[in-house]
N, C-alpha and C positions, 0 to 999 in steps of 0.2 A: 620568484620561480617563473620560468617561461612555460606557458601552456601550449600543449600540442593540440591546438583547437583552431578551427576556422569558423567564421561567422556563417550561420545557416541562412537559407533563403527566407524571404518573407513567406509566411504560410499560404500556399495556394488554396483558394476556396475549393473544397471538394466534399463529397459525401463521406461521412464517418459512420461506419456500420457497427452496430452492437447487437446483443441478444434481445434486448428489450426496447431499444430505441435506435434511431439513427439521426444524425445531425446533417441537415441539408443547407447549402448556401441559401440564405434568405431570399425568397422570390415573392414579392408582394402579390403578384397576380395568382400565384398558386397557393400561398399560405395564408393570406389575409382572412378568408372566410372561416377557416378552421380556428385560427388564433382568436379572432373576434368572438366566435361561438364559445371558446373555452375561457377567455379572459374578460370578455365584456361584462360590465356590471360588478366585477370583483375589485372594487377600488382599493381594498386593503393591500393587494399585492404590490401596489405602487408606493407604499409608505416610505420605503427606504431608497427608492429610485430617484434620480435627479430630475424627473419631470412629473407633471400632474397626470392622473389617469385619463386616457382618451374617453370622451363621452359619446362617441359614435364610431361606426365602422369606418366612415370616411376620415375622421380625425386619426383613427388608429392607422389607417393606410398611409396617411401623410407622414406619421411618425416612423413607420417601418421603411418608407421610401427614403427618409432622411438617413436612416442607418445604412441602407444599401449604397447610398451615394457618398457616405463619409469615408475619407481616405484614412488609412492606417489601422483599420479594424477588419475583422472577418466576422460579420453577423451570421448566425446560424439559427435555423428553425429546429425545434426539438420535436421529432415525430414519434409518437407512441406506436410501436410495432403491433400492439394488440388490435388496433383498429385503423392504423395508417393515417391518423389525424395529427396535425400540428397542434400541440397543446402548450407551447411556450417558445421562448427564444433566448439566446444569450450571445455574448460577443467573445471572440478571442481579441484581446485589446492590449494596450500598453506594450505593443510589440517592438522590441529593440534588438534587431538582428545583430548589430555590432557587439552587443553585450550578451546575447543569448537569453533574453528575457521575454516572457509572455505571461499574460494574465487571463483568467476567466472572470468575466464580470457582466454587468447589466443583465443578470439572471432574472428572467421574468417567467415564472412558472404558474400555470393555472392551478386552482385547487385540485383539479383532477390529476395533475402531474406531481404535485408536492407529496413528499414522503413515499415515493414509489421507487421500485428498482430502476425504472427508466430515468428518474431524476438523478439518482446517484451515478448511474452508468454514464450519463452525459458528461459529468465532471471527469470521470475516468477517461472517456474518449478524447476529450480536449487535451488532457495531460499526456496521454499516450501519443497523440499526434504531434504535439510540440516537441516532446523528447525524441521522437523518431526522426525528426528533421535535424536534430543536433542542438536544440536549445538546452540551456544549462540551468534555468531557474523558472519555476512555475509559481505565479503569485496569486494571492487572494487578498483583497482589501475590502473593508466595509466600514460604515459608520460605527464608531465605538459604542454607540447606544443600541446597536442592532445585535442583541444577545443571541437570537437564533442563528444569525449568520456566523457569529464567532464560534458558536458550538458546532455548526456544520463544518467550518474550516478544520477544527480539531478532529472531528469525526473522520473527515476525509484524509487526515494524515498531514495536513499543513502544520508547520511549526510557527508559533507566535514569535514575532520579532520585535514588536514594540509599537508605540503609539506616536503618530505624527499629529501634534497638537495644532489646532486651527489650520488644518491642511487645506480645507476647501470651504466655500460658501455654497450650500445646497438648499434650494427653496427658501432663500432669505434667512437661513440659519447657519450658525457655525457648525462645521463638521470636524471632529477629531477622528482621524482614520487609523484603524487597527490594521497592521500589516502581518501577513502570513506568507510562508513560502514552502515549496518542496524543491530540493536541488536534484540535479541529474544523478548524482551518486546515491541519493536516497530513493529515487523513483522505483527501482526494481522491487524494493521491499514494499513500498506503498501500492504499486501495481499488483503485487501478489495478494495483498490484503483485499483490494477491490475485487479481483477475480474470484477469490475464495468466498467472499460475501455474496457475489452475484451468481455463484453456481446454483443451478436449480435445486441441488440436493440440500441447500441451506434454507429452503422454504417448505413449509408443510402444505397440505392439500388446500388450506384456506389462504395460502399466500403469505402467511406470517413467518418472519425470520426465525430461524432456530438460534443463531448466534449473531450478535451485533457486529457491525463493521469495526467498532472499537475493540472488540475482542480479538479480531484478526490483526488489527493495526497496532496492537500493543508493542511498544518499542523500549520499554524499561521494565525491570522487575528486580526481585531480590531472591538470591539463593542463600537462604539463611540470613546472615548479616552481610552478605556480599552483594553489592549493587551490580546489576547486569544491564546491558543495553544491546539492542539489535545492531548487527553489523550492516555497513553500507559498502559500496564498491571501494571507497577510499581505505577501508580496513584490510583489503586483500593482501598487501605485502606483509603486514604484521601477522595475519592468519597463516600465511604460507611459512613464515619463519617459525611460528609456534608449532605447526604440524610437523615440520622437519625435525625440530628438537624433540618433540614428544613421541613420534612414531618411528624414527629411524632405528632406535635401539631394538624395537620389536622385529626388525627385518633380519637380524641375525638368527632369530628363532624360526620365523616362518619361511625364510628363504626367498621371498618375493616382495615387491614394493607394497607397502600398505595402501589400501584403496583411499583412505582419507588424505594421504600425503600427496597423491598424484592426481587428485580430482581437479576439474576446472572450476575454480571458485567464483568466477563471474557467473557461471550457471548455478552454482550452489547457493550463492547469496540471492539470486533472482528467484529461485524455485523453492528453497527451504527457509526455515527460520534458523538464523545463526546468532547465537547469544554469546556475548563477550564479557569477561571479567578482567578488570585492569587494576594495577597497583601503581605505585610511584615509579616503577621501572618499566612499565609498559603493559603489554598483553600477558596475562597470567593464565588464562584458561578460555576454552571455547567449547560451546555445545551446539551441535547441528541436529535439528529435528526435521525429519522428512514426514510431512503431515499430508496424508491422502484421505479422501472421504471415508474409506473403509479401514484405515490402519494408521496408527501413530508410531513412528519408528525413531528411536535414538540412533541417528546415522553415525555420529561420532561424538566422543567426549575426550578432550585433550587438555592436559595441564602441563605447563612449562616445568622443566626440571628444577628451576630456581624456586618454584612455588610448591614443590613436593613437601608433604607432611602437614599441609594446612587444611587438609580434608576438603579441598575445593572440588575434587571429583565427586565425592558423596553429596556435597551441597548442590552441584549441578544436576546430579541424578534425581535428587528430591525435587528440584525445580521442574525437571521434565515431567515428573508425576503430577505436580500441581498444574502445569500447563495442559497436560492431557485431560486432566479432570475438568479444568475450566472450559475446554473445548468439547466436552461431552463424550470422551472416549472411556471405555471400560477396561482397557488394558494398554500396556506399553510393550512394544516389540523392539528387539535389537538383534544384531548378529556380529560375530567376530570370528577371527581365524581359529580353527579347531585346535591348533597347536598352542594357543595362548591360554594354557590351563590355569595359570594364576589369575588372569583376567576373568575367565569363566567362573572361577571360584568366588571372586569378588562380586560378580553379578548375582551369583546364587545367594550370597549372604545378604544382598539387597532385596531378595525376594523373587528373583527371576528363576525360571525353570527351563531346561532344554526342551524344545518342541520337536526339532528335526535338524538334520544336517543337509547341506547343499553342496554337491560336488561341482566345481567349476574346472575349467581347463588347467588352471595353474594353482588352485588352492581348494581347501575344503572349509566351508563356513558352518559355524554352529549358530543356529537360530534359537533365541530365548524369548520368553514372554512372561509378563508380570500382570496379574489382575489388579485393578485399582477401583476403589469405590467412586462412583460418579458423584459429581457435585449435587448438593441438595438432597 
């Protein structure tokens, strides 16, 4: 298959702004003092890096200068927005524009930066920058014995791809390298999870997370006995085909196009949770969840005509309840066209009650809500 794709430019060094941190092109004269103050004496942070820990500020400066002078990488200082201090550094590296590949690596975080919102946001900023330029593949690699790094990769939404045995010699030792990646078609879903985790509403007054990044980054689940997976951009043609088959019959009743059938699914996949059920014939059902800080909405549930009678709709609705409960919501909201009385009756049998009606220019919507018991 021929790709409609052109090689992106080498990533220009620039400031990447976030809520909690910013990434600046590494400048030894500006960043060395802060980085040494944050990292100096913490030799353990170099355990898995390919060099020994610098023992003086001067030695650290030489190391940073070698990074600035190295071709083929973009070294960045990680600035904590809370106090405007550089507390670590990382590279955009293994940059292969001809193939659309980039990696985040050489991650050197001070203890003050580790396990913070800023530390996670830095990984998001690198990914968002690379994909915005047109890159196709975001890589994470680490020593296979570095269990914290492997857990971090999975937490961030990278997919494990395999082990490169005797890939490198580092500090006079063999290194087997674990490989992980995120693809461009997967990034909208991963980026959504980062943004939801980083939202200020996800942290209490003491700065503790309410929900983990892993909870937002869930990409597989079960609707009863039916496996589900999160959709990516590559699934959009199949989703559109399913929506046309499932919703077109309703239009003879409502007299207008169904909203889920005419939506922009590039935007839907990027902004909502889209869960898919498949069988040997292809896509059999799809559930779209619109999750906002103050409301959990079942935006659409669709089952292919060929899969009718298998109770997939009920299984997806039960999964929506579980998902809402896992994310800490006390109720589930949905809406449908007021003329779809059979559908409204089905929702009522599932425990939903009508809350109000909404009159739009071309249709009347019936809004319904169902209380659910919170987890725990």
